[in-house]
N, C-alpha and C positions, 0 to 999 in steps of 0.2 A: 270311616276310610285311615287306614292306616302311610303316614304320610314318610314310612322311611323302617328298613329290612326287608326281607325276602316274599317273595307271593311264593308258593311250595304249595303242589298236588300231589302229594301221596296217593298211588295204587291208581293211577288214571293212565289210560291208553291213549286217551284223545282230548284234546283240547277245541272247541267251535268258540269263536267270536262270532255272532251274529248279528247279521249288515240285513239294509232292507233288500238284497236284492243278489247279494252276494254277501259273503264270509273271510271270514281269514281263520285256519285249522293248522293245528300242530298235531300230528299223529307221534304220540312218544316211543308207537313200538319199532315206529320205523326210523325215527330222526328225521321223518317229511314235514314240510312249509306247503301251507298252499294260499297264496294269496287274491284274493278277487276270483275266487270259485263258488261251486253251486252245487247244494250238496253236500253230503259228507267223505266222498271221497277224492283221493289222492292219485293220479296219476305217474307221478316221478317225483323226485326226493323235493326238489324245488318245482314248485306249479303255481307259476303264474298266468292267471285267465285274461290279462290287457295282452297288445300287441310293444310294449315299451317300458324299458326298465332305464332306471335313470341314475344311476352312481357317481356323485359330486355333481359335476357341468357335462358330464357325458352322457348321452343318451343313447341306448341301444336297444333296435329296432328289432322281433321276432316275428316279423312278418316275413320273411324272406324265403326260398336262399337269393342273396343279391348275388349278380356279375362282379368280379371284380375289376376295376377301369386298370387302363384302358379297355374299353371293350372290343378293337382293332389293334391288332399288334402292329407298332410305325413301323414307317421307314426306317431305317436305319444306313449307314455306309461304313463297308464293313475292307477293312480289318477296325474295330472300332477301337484300336489302338493304336500308336506309333512304334515301327522298332525303332528301337533305340541301339547302339551298341553299347555290351556294357549289359544289357540286360536279355541278352539271348542266347539260347546255346546251337552254335554252330560246328555243321559240318563239314571243311571247305571240299573235302572229297569227292562229297555228293550236292553239292549247291547247296544246301539244307541248311534254314536257319528258322530256331523254334523260339516262341515267346508267347506267353499269354494263352497258350492253348490253340495259337496258329503260328502254321508250318509252309514258309516260302520256300521256295523249290522252283531250279530250272534247269531248260536242256544243257546251257553253259555261261561259262561268267570269263572276262576279260582280268578280272580280281578279284577273285574269289576270296583271301586272305587279308586285302587290303583296305585302304577305307577310300579311297578313288573311286570303286567302282565298282561295287558288290553289287546283287541282286537284290538284296533288303530296302535298298535305297528306295527302291520301288513303290513300299511301304512305309516308309518313315513320314511324312505329311508335306514335304520340303519338293518344292515346284524349283527352288532356286539354285540346285546343282545337277550335277549331270545324270544322276543315276546310275539303274542296272548300264551296261552296258555290253554286248557282245563282239567279239574279234570278227575282223571283214570278212574273216574264210569262206562263210557259211551262207554269203548272198553272192549274186551273180554280176557280173558289170551294168544290170538294168535294173537292181535291186532286188529283185525275186530270187526268194529262196532256193536256194541249190537241192536239183529232186536224186541226185546219181552222185556217186561217188562217196568216200570216206568221211564228205562235209555235210550231207544230207541230213537234217536235223529230222525226227515226228514223231511225235508224241505217243502215240499207240496206230500201231499197221493195221491190227487185227479191227480198228472201229473205226478204218479209211480217213485219220482227222490228215487235214492238210501238211505237207510238208513244212517247216517253219520254224525256229526256236520259241522256245514257248519258257512263259512264266507259271508258274503251279500255285492255287495256294487251300491252301486245308484250315477246313474254320474248325471251331469248336463243336457250331450245332450245325443242322440243315440252314439256310436259307434260297426261298427262290425269289430269284435274281430278276431286277426289276429294271435295273439301267445299271452301264459302266463308263468311265470318264478315264480317259489316258491323256497323258500332254507329250508337246514336242521337248527337242533339245533345248535349253537356254543362251546356247551359243549358235553363233553361226555356220554352224555342222550342221542345223537343223535337222539338216536333210534325210541324216541317218534316223528319224524316226520312222516309225509306224506310217505308212499307207495303206497297206490289206492285211487285211486279219482275219479271224473268228476268236466265239467263244465258246468250249464245252465245259460240258457239266458232266460229275460222277460222284455214287453213290460209297463207292469202292476203292477209287484211285484203279479199276481197274476196265470197267463197262463204263466208253465216253460218250455221251449223246449233244449233236451239234446242237447253239442255241441260237447262234447270231454269227451272222457276219457282215462286213463293212468293206467295200472295196474302194471306198476313198476319204480318210479321215478330214480332208478339207482340210490340212497345213500350209499357211504358206509362208513361215516367218517362226523363229524362234519363240517360246514361253505361250503356248499356245494352247486349248485343251478339248478334245475332242469329246464328244459325250454319243450315245446308242443306246434307244429303247430295247426291252428284252422281254416276250409274250411268252410266257410257257406259267403251267400250273404246277408245277412240280420244282421239288428241292432237294437240294445238290449240298453234299460236304466239302466236293471239289472242285474247285475253277479253276480255269488253260484259259489264259489268252495268248494265243497263235499269233504269227506276227508273218505273213507269206509275202510281204512285198513291202519294203522301203521305198523312200525319193531319193537315195544315194544311190551315182551313177558312178563308172569307172572303179578305179582302187578306195573308193569311199565308201564302202558299204558298210559302216557297222551298225549296230544297230542298238538305241540307247530308246529309254523307255523310261523319262525323269518319273513319274508319279502315274500307279493304275486306282484306282477306286472304285467298289465294289457296291453297289447300294440295291436293297433287296429287304426282304420280310421273314424274320424266323419263322420257322415252324413251330405253331404254335403246342406248347403244351397240354396234358391234359389239364383241365380246371379246378380238379378234385370238387371236394369242398365248398363252395360258393357261400353257404349260408355265413351267417355274424361267427 
C-alpha cells in the first residue's frame, strides 16, 4: 500500500470498483463516470443510479420533472407600476404616455401638457389628488355622454362601443381581467365622477369586445371607491374604461377619474423545461 504518489492505470479502457449490489465505473475511452450503477455499461457521461445528488449543503433531486412555483398564476394589480412625471415618454398631441411597457391614452384631456389633471394621473397610485379631468363639453346637462354633434366621443363605432369619454391602457402582456376599481373625485365636486360606464378589451387595439357594464358606481361623496367583478375566459392586451354618465348636472359636467386599477391574471407563458 502506497500512502503517497499517483495511482496510474496504463493502456486501460475501463476501471471498475465492484460493490455488493452496485459499482463505480470509470470509462477512460469516453471520459464517463458511473456511480451506483449495475453492470458495466454507462448511459451518459455522468451516470448516477440514485435519485439525489448532494453538492455541499444542497441536495438536487433527479426524480423530476418538477413544476415551477407558484403552480398558479397570482392575481395582480395592473399597471404594476405607478406613472410618475419624468419617468414616462409622452405625446400630448395624442394624449399618450408610455412607461415601463405600459401605454396610457384617452379620448381627450383637460390638461395634456400640465401637471394638474393629465390622464396619466389616473394610474399614479394617488387618490388624494384630482387625477384625470375631461372638459364639460362632452356631457349634457343630465350627465349623459353626448351622442351627436362634434363633441360626441366613441372608442369604436365599428364594434358598437357606447358613446362616452374613454381611458385606455395597453399592457406589456395579456391579462385575463378579474375585477376593476375606480375612485370618485376627492373634492366637493365629487359629482364629476363616473356614475355609469363599461369596460372593453382588445388584442390589437382594433377589434373590441365588451367585458362589463356598470349602471351605478354607488358614489355618494368624495374619495370613494367602486369595484366590480368581471367574468371572462379571455386574455387581452388592451383595456378601455368608457364613462357613459357622470353624477354632474347643469353646467358642471366635467369627468374626473382620480384612480383606475385593473386586477387580473397574466397569460401563463409556456413552462418549457420544468425539470431540475
